[in-house]
N, C-alpha and C positions, 0 to 999 in steps of 0.2 A: 419739075425743078430743073433749072438750067445747069449746064456743066459748071459754070462759074459759081453758082449758088452751092452746088455739091462740094466743089473744092473749098469754098469758104467755110462750109459747115465742118468739113474734115480738118481744116486748119485750126478751128476753134475747139480747144480742149474743154469739153463740158463734163468730163468724168469726175471732177472734184466738186461740182455743184450738186447740192441735194435735190431730190425730186421736188421738194416743196419750193426751193428757190427757182427751179425751172418753171413750175406752175405760176409762181408769182411774176416771173418775167413774161410769161405768156399773157397773163392778165393785163400787165402794163402795155404790151404790144397790141392788145385788142382794144385799148383805150380806156381801161378802168384803173382804179387805184386799189392794189391789194392791201393797203394799210387802212382803208376805210372800215368802219365798224362792221358792216355786214360781210366783209370779205376777209377779215384777218385770219380766220381759221380755214378759209377755202383751200389754200394749198395743201394743208394737212389732210383735209377731208378728201380731196381729189386723189392724193397719194394712197390713202387707205382704200378708197373706192376702186381705183384701177388695180391695186394689188389683188383685191378680191376678184375682180372681173377677169383677171388674167392668171389666176392661180393654177389653171389647167396645165400650164407649161411645166409645172413641177411634179406632175403625176404621170403614171403610165397605166394602161388598162389592167395589167396583172395586179398592180397594187390596189386599184379600185375594186376589182372583183374579190381580191383577198381570199381566194380559195373557195368561194361560194358556188362550186360546181358539184352537181349531185348525179350519181348514176341513176338512169331512168330509161326504161324500155319504150317510153312514149315516143311515137314517131309522127304524131299529128302536129300541125302548125301551132306554135305558141306565138301569141300576138299581144303586144302592149300598145295601146293607141292613145292619142291626145296627150302626149307627154310635153309639158311646156318647155320651150327653149328660149334662152336670152343670151345674146352674144353681141360682140362689137365688130362692125364692118372694118376690115383692115384698110380700106381706101380712105375713109373719112373719120374713123373712130366714133361713128354714130351707131346707136343700137339697131339691131334687128331682132325680131322675136316672133314666136308662133308656136307651132305644134309639130311633133315628130311622131311617126307611127313605125314601130319596129316589129318585124316578124322573123321567126327562124324555125327550121325543122330540125329537131334534135337528132343526134347521131350517137345515142347511148348515154348522153348527159344533158341535163338542163342547168340553167343558170338561175340563181336567186333573182326573183323578179325586180327587187329594188335596185339591183346592180345595173339594169339597163338604163334607167334615168341617171344613175351616177356616171356611167360611161358618156352619156350625152352631155352632162354638165362638164365633165372633164374637157371634152373637145370644144364645147361652147365657150368655156372660160379661157379662150385664146383669141387673138385677133384673127378674124375668119372671113371667108366667103362661104355662102350657103352651099354652093356646089361641093366644095372640098369637105366641109363639115359633114354633109350627108354621107359621103364616101368613107370618111375616116371612121364614123360610127359603125358602118357596115363591116369594114375591114377589121376593126378592133374586136367586134363580136365573133367574126370568123376566126381570128387569131386565138382568142382565149378559149373558145368553146368547140371549135371545129365541127360545126353543124353541117347538115346536108345542104343548107342554103340559108341566106340572110336577105331580108328585104328592109329597106329604110325609105320612107317617103317623108319629106319635110315641106311644110307650108310656112312661109315667113313674110312678115311685113317689115319693110326696110325704111328707116327714118331718112336715109340718104336720098330716097326717092320721094318721100312725103314732105320733108322739111326744106329741101333744097332741090336744085336741078329741075327735073320735070314737074315736081310738086303734084304727083298723082296720089291722092289720098286713099283711093279705094282699090289700089293694086296690091297684089301679093305674088310672091315667087313660089313655084312648086318644083322641087327637085327629088330625084330618086336614085337609089343605088340597089341593084339586084345582083346577088352572087349565087353561085351554085344552082340548085334546083329552081330557084325563082327566075334565074336568067334562062335556063334551058327549057322550062316547061311553061307554056302559055296558060295551061290550066291552073297550075299552082300560083302563078303570078296573078291571074284573074281572080282567084279565090281571095287572095290577100287584098287586092284593090277593091273588091266588092265589100269585104268586111269593113275596111277603114272608111268607106264612103257612106256607111249607114249612120 
């Protein structure tokens, strides 16, 4: 966006416009008619859809975990793999999706297993880049649980690469975040990577 375009956007006060009106204006600018039969409810649908897909901004990890931490002497790795992720790329507002694998080593407490996918959903339902999403999940688990280590690996397919730009349909991105024992110990890291690759 040029400096002139940025200044023009700032000069135009859009705060009074409803989200639905903004979507209708976008449809017009794209060359279609928001008043035609098939499009009349599209602005409302888009507003509801985007509200759902970005609801993670309204949540924090402690709220999501909701006290589901349990004292436990277990000190072996806990791993949840193949957790589905769906998010929106912050650069083009196009979807990316795939799977996340999360492991941690308890430090006197374990977390309810269903809370790990909920933490992933919380951060996925924001405008994201995969690299930051992966790290945010690891940091959130570290913050709420204080384990000896956390590992997160994510594999994602990005529509901004498949539908536009380079249009590479068979490519995917892989990102990782290793904290604590997973960063320090090649053996621990290797065990985690070996399990998720099976």
